[in-house]
N, C-alpha and C positions, 0 to 999 in steps of 0.2 A: 318448666323449671328443670334445669339439668341435675340439680341435687335432690330432686324429689324422690323419696323412698316410698315405694308402693309395696305394702306387705301383702302376702299371698291371700290372706283371708279377705281383706278389703277388696283386692282385685277380683276375686271370685264373686263376691257379693255384687259389685258393680257390673261385671260382665254378665252375670245371670240376670241382672235387672235389664240390661240391654236386650237380651233375648226375650224376656217377659214382655218388654215394651213392644217388640215386633209381633208377638202373639196377640197382644191386646189390640194392636192395629187391625189384625185380621178379623178378630171377633167383632170389632166395631163395624167393619165392612159387612160381615154376615148379618148383623142385627139391623143395619140401616139401609142396605141396598134394595133395589127393586127387582132386578132380574134373577132368575133361577141359576144363571151361570155363576153369579156371585154367591147367592144365598145357599144353594144346594150343591152346585158343582165346585164351588170354592176354587175357581180357576183364576187365582191371583197369588201373588207373593208380596211380603212386606219385609223391609230391610232398613237398617241403620248404616249410613255411609259417613265416613269422617270427612274432615275439611280437605283432605288430599284426594277425595273421590275414591276411597278404598273401602271395601266392604268390611264392616265391623261385626254385625249380627244380623240374623235373618229368622224368619218363620217360614218353614217350607210347606205352605199350603199347596203350591205347585212349584217344585224345585226347578222346573225348566226355565222359569223366568229369571232365576238368580244369576245365571252365568254372565249376563251382560248388563245387569242393572247399574252397576257401578260405572261402567263405560258410558251409559246414558247420562249419568250425573257429570262425568268428566267432559263429555261433549257439550253439555249445557253450560258448564263453567267456561269452556273455551269460546262458545258461541257469544255469550254475553260479556264475559270478562268477570273474574271473581270480584274485582273492585266495585262492580255495579250491583252486586247481589245484596239485598237489604232484608232486614227483618220484615216478615209479612209477605214476602214474595212467594208465589207458588207457580211452578212451571209444569207445562204439559208437553209431551213428545211421544211420537210413535214411529218415527222414521227409522227403518231398518239400517240405514247407512249412518246412523248416529247412536248406535248401541241398542236399537230396538229389536223386537222379535219380528213376528209377522204383524201386519197392519192392525188387526183387532186388539193387539196387546198395547194398551195405552198407559204410559208411565206418568205418575204424578210425583213431583219433587218439591219438598218444602225445606228450605234452609232453616236451621235453628241457631239463634244467637243468644248469648248470655254475656251481659256486661260488654256489649259491643264486639264480642269475640265470636267468630263462627265456630260452633262446636261440630257441626256436621249437617247431615240431611236426613230427613224422614222420607222414605221412598216406598211407593207401591206400584206394582205393575199388574194390570188386570185385563182379562179378555172381555171385550165388549161384544154385545149381541149383534152389532152391525157396524160397518165402517164405510157404508156407501158402496160404490163400485157397481159392477154389472151383475152381481149375485148377492142374494141375502146372506148375511153373516160374514161376508168377505172371503168366501171360498169358491171363486169361479174356476171350475176345472178346465175351462177352455181359455183362460187368460193367457196372453202372450206378452203382457207388459204389466209392470206394477201399477201403471195408471188405470188399468182395468180392474184392479183388485180393490181400490177404495181410496179414501182420503189419506194423504200422507202429510203428517204434521211435524214440522221442524220444532226445535225448542221455542216455545212461546210463553210469555208471562200471562197466566190467567189472573193472578192477583199481583199487584205492584204495591209494595209497602202496605199491605192489608186492604187495598182498595181493588174491587173486582173490575177487570176489563171484560165487560159483558159481551163485547164483540167476539171474543174467543169462543164462548159457549154458543152464541147465536150462529156462528159460522159452522161449528160442528153439528149442531142440532139440525140445521138446514140440509145437511148432506147425509144423514142417516135415516133409516126407515122407522125407527122406534124412539123418537126424540124424548118423549116423556120418561120412559123407563131408563134411558141412558143418562139423561140429566140427573135422575135419582142416583144412578150408579156413580156418576162423577162426584156427587155430593157425599156419597159414602166414602169414596177415596179421600176426599178433602177432609172429612171428619176424622178418618183414621190417622192422617198425618198430623192433624191438630192434637189428637190424643198423645201421639208420640212426642210432639213438641212439649206438651205439658209435663209428661213424665220425665223427659230428659232435663228440663229446667228444674224440676223438683230435685232430681239427683244432683244437679250442679249446685243448687242452693244449699244442699245438705253437705256435700263433700268438697265443693270448690271446683272451678273449671279446670284447674291444672290436674287435679286427680282424675277427673273424667277423661281428659285428653290422654293422660298416661294409661288409663285403663283401656282405652281404645287401642293404643299401641300394644299393650300386653295381650289383648284379645287376638290381634293379628299375629303376634309372635307365637302365641300358643298354637294357632292354626297351622302356622308354618312348621313348627316343630313336629306336630302330628303328621303332617303330610310328608315331611322328610323321612320320618320313621317308617312310614308305609313304603316309600320309594326304596329304602334300604332293604326291605324284605323281598323285593321283586328280584327274580333271577336276571342275570346279565343278558 
């Protein structure tokens, strides 16, 4: 709504709720994952991305993941077409040429809808203990090609409108050395995005979707102002 007035107190309450939501995503992964990389190493990050595929909030468990997570969402939207994305969809991707990191970093993307309106995406990227290839853990020092490093996953629908496409996880599990632990880690990622969806819908039901979307814009504008202020302090 163009005439929507967002008072600064409400804005801060909602934006802080966004960040709290991302933190809760991470703690859900820690409590429910199998591998020590997730539980103890915390080699993952969690984020909220808006419907324009722009980063709104994050939890910096491992900040190195955050630089391209929004790009992965953008590539996924381009790959499938935004008009085909539905409530209950969940996407998986690790392709470095589609906003991914290295192959063990696998991104899970869940769109969140309220009243048929796409509010944004709950996203996490996590380092899995193996991704196939010629060496355990996806770090072959002698690799001369990405195809030697491991399984490369384009954007795929793991869940379509809430219904699991089990072929996706069957294919991944067949190509990794520790399928039991890794399926558990995927389920932890899945649970964390579900928590984020619940929290975001609760906010939308309390404040309304227009106020939530306006707060996402305000969060991005606040970050831009802070970054511009830092740039102004740098010498020429």
